[in-house]
C-alpha positions in Angstrom: -9.6 -30.7 -63.6 -10.9 -27.9 -61.4 -9.1 -26.6 -58.3 -12.0 -27.9 -56.2 -11.7 -31.5 -57.6 -7.9 -31.4 -57.1 -8.4 -30.4 -53.5 -10.9 -33.1 -52.9 -8.5 -35.7 -54.4 -5.6 -34.4 -52.2 -7.8 -34.7 -49.1 -8.9 -38.2 -49.9 -5.3 -39.2 -50.7 -4.1 -37.8 -47.4 -6.9 -39.6 -45.5 -6.0 -42.9 -47.2 -2.3 -42.5 -46.4 -3.1 -41.7 -42.8 -5.3 -44.8 -42.6 -2.5 -47.0 -43.9 0.0 -45.5 -41.4 -2.5 -46.1 -38.5 -3.2 -49.6 -39.8 0.5 -50.4 -39.9 1.1 -49.0 -36.4 -1.8 -51.0 -35.1 -0.6 -54.3 -36.6 2.9 -53.8 -35.1 1.4 -53.0 -31.6 -1.0 -56.0 -31.9 1.9 -58.2 -32.9 3.9 -57.1 -29.8 0.9 -57.7 -27.5 0.4 -61.1 -28.9 4.1 -62.0 -28.1 5.0 -62.0 -31.8 8.4 -61.2 -33.0 9.5 -57.6 -33.2 12.4 -55.3 -32.1 10.2 -53.7 -29.5 8.9 -56.9 -27.8 9.5 -56.6 -24.0 9.7 -59.3 -21.5 10.6 -63.0 -21.8 11.9 -66.1 -19.9 14.0 -65.7 -16.7 15.0 -67.8 -13.7 15.7 -65.7 -10.6 15.4 -65.8 -6.8 12.9 -63.9 -4.7 13.4 -62.3 -1.3 12.6 -65.6 0.5 15.2 -67.5 -1.5 12.7 -69.2 -3.7 13.1 -69.6 -7.4 11.0 -67.3 -9.6 10.3 -67.5 -13.3 8.3 -65.6 -15.8 5.3 -67.9 -14.8 4.9 -65.5 -11.8 3.7 -62.9 -14.2 0.7 -64.9 -15.5 -2.8 -65.1 -14.1 -3.0 -61.5 -12.9 -1.6 -58.1 -14.0 1.9 -57.3 -12.8 4.0 -54.1 -12.2 7.6 -54.7 -12.8 10.3 -52.2 -11.6 14.1 -52.5 -11.9 16.3 -50.7 -9.3 18.6 -51.4 -6.3 18.5 -51.1 -2.6 21.3 -48.5 -2.3 19.5 -46.1 -4.7 19.3 -42.7 -3.0 16.2 -41.3 -4.5 14.4 -42.7 -7.6 13.9 -46.3 -6.2 12.5 -45.5 -2.8 10.3 -42.8 -4.3 9.0 -45.3 -7.0 8.5 -48.1 -4.4 6.6 -45.6 -2.2 4.4 -44.7 -5.0 3.8 -48.4 -5.9 3.0 -49.0 -2.3 0.4 -46.3 -2.4 -1.3 -47.7 -5.5 -1.4 -51.2 -3.9 -2.9 -49.6 -0.8 -5.5 -47.9 -2.9 -6.4 -51.2 -4.4 -7.5 -52.5 -1.0 -8.5 -56.1 -1.3 -7.9 -56.2 -5.0 -4.1 -55.8 -4.3 -4.1 -59.7 -3.9 -5.3 -59.9 -7.5 -2.2 -58.2 -8.9 1.6 -58.7 -8.5 4.4 -56.2 -8.0 8.1 -57.0 -8.5 11.3 -55.1 -7.7 14.0 -56.6 -9.7 17.5 -55.6 -8.7 20.2 -54.2 -11.2 22.8 -54.6 -8.4 23.1 -58.3 -7.8 26.4 -58.0 -6.1 24.9 -56.2 -3.1 21.2 -57.1 -3.3 20.9 -60.6 -1.8 17.6 -62.1 -1.1 18.1 -61.1 2.6 19.0 -57.5 1.6 16.0 -57.2 -0.6 13.7 -58.6 2.1 15.0 -56.1 4.7 14.8 -53.2 2.3 11.2 -54.0 1.2 10.0 -54.3 4.9 9.6 -50.5 4.6 7.0 -50.8 1.7 3.8 -52.5 0.9 3.9 -56.2 1.7 2.6 -57.2 -1.8 5.9 -56.0 -3.2 8.3 -59.0 -4.1 12.0 -58.5 -4.3 13.8 -60.4 -7.0 17.5 -61.0 -7.4 20.0 -63.5 -8.9 23.5 -63.9 -10.1 25.1 -61.3 -12.4 24.5 -63.5 -15.6 20.8 -64.1 -14.7 20.2 -60.3 -14.0 22.0 -59.3 -17.2 19.7 -61.7 -19.2 16.4 -60.3 -17.6 17.6 -56.8 -18.2 18.1 -57.7 -21.9 14.6 -59.2 -22.1 13.1 -56.0 -20.7 15.4 -53.5 -22.5 16.7 -52.2 -19.3 19.8 -50.0 -19.2 21.9 -50.5 -16.1 25.5 -49.4 -15.5 27.8 -49.4 -12.5 29.2 -45.9 -11.7 32.2 -45.9 -9.4 32.1 -43.2 -6.8 35.8 -43.2 -6.1 35.5 -43.9 -2.4 36.5 -47.3 -1.0 35.3 -49.1 -4.1 31.7 -47.8 -3.6 29.5 -47.2 -6.5 26.0 -46.3 -7.7 23.9 -47.7 -10.5 22.6 -45.7 -13.5 19.4 -47.5 -14.6 16.1 -47.4 -16.5 13.5 -46.0 -14.0 10.4 -47.4 -15.8 7.5 -49.3 -14.3 6.3 -52.0 -16.7 2.6 -53.0 -16.8 2.2 -56.6 -17.8 -1.2 -58.2 -18.6 -2.5 -61.5 -17.2 -0.7 -63.4 -20.0 2.7 -61.9 -18.9 2.8 -59.5 -21.9 3.9 -56.0 -21.8 1.1 -53.4 -22.1 2.6 -50.1 -21.5 4.8 -48.0 -19.1 2.7 -47.6 -15.9 2.1 -44.0 -15.0 2.6 -43.1 -11.4 2.4 -39.4 -11.9 -1.3 -39.2 -10.8 -3.4 -39.9 -7.8 -3.0 -43.5 -6.3 -6.7 -44.2 -6.8 -6.5 -43.2 -10.5 -3.5 -45.6 -11.0 -5.4 -48.3 -9.0 -8.5 -47.8 -11.3 -6.4 -48.4 -14.4 -4.8 -51.5 -13.0 -8.2 -52.9 -12.2 -9.0 -52.9 -15.9 -6.5 -55.7 -16.5 -7.8 -57.9 -13.6 
């Protein structure tokens, strides 16, 4: 076998192996988008309470694309910055903001009552909906979304902060996870991406 023939065989073999790997990755991603089983599936059933004291379930994520962010009202920096950025995206959507949903789910249910969430969100876009619940219900939704959250005592009068995942989840109209939503761009660019899922 000539050196040229060996080289061609190696190139073809590498191409076929790459194709197989791509196909496998595509099938895994497709399975997750379809809600199929898998270790990286994100989202699921929950029963919580919104800022107006009304029950909210995963059904609220269906029928329109949603942005979901986990945080807490006593957060000094990441949460208010993220909520401001989300507000800017919703503002950039204009009338289309009514065709999407945005949820701020607390990781600090001990302090974040519906009233506290409502008061806090009054500083941001009115389309943002605050979501809370008891400790057990919040722990369950954190597990469904693979959210890390941990109370960190400050050593002063029982005060504490919360370490938590600072990811914005983009969910499609079927309530399925699409991808982390990128806020590190102009609001109109983020709004344009969100419109693709309407």
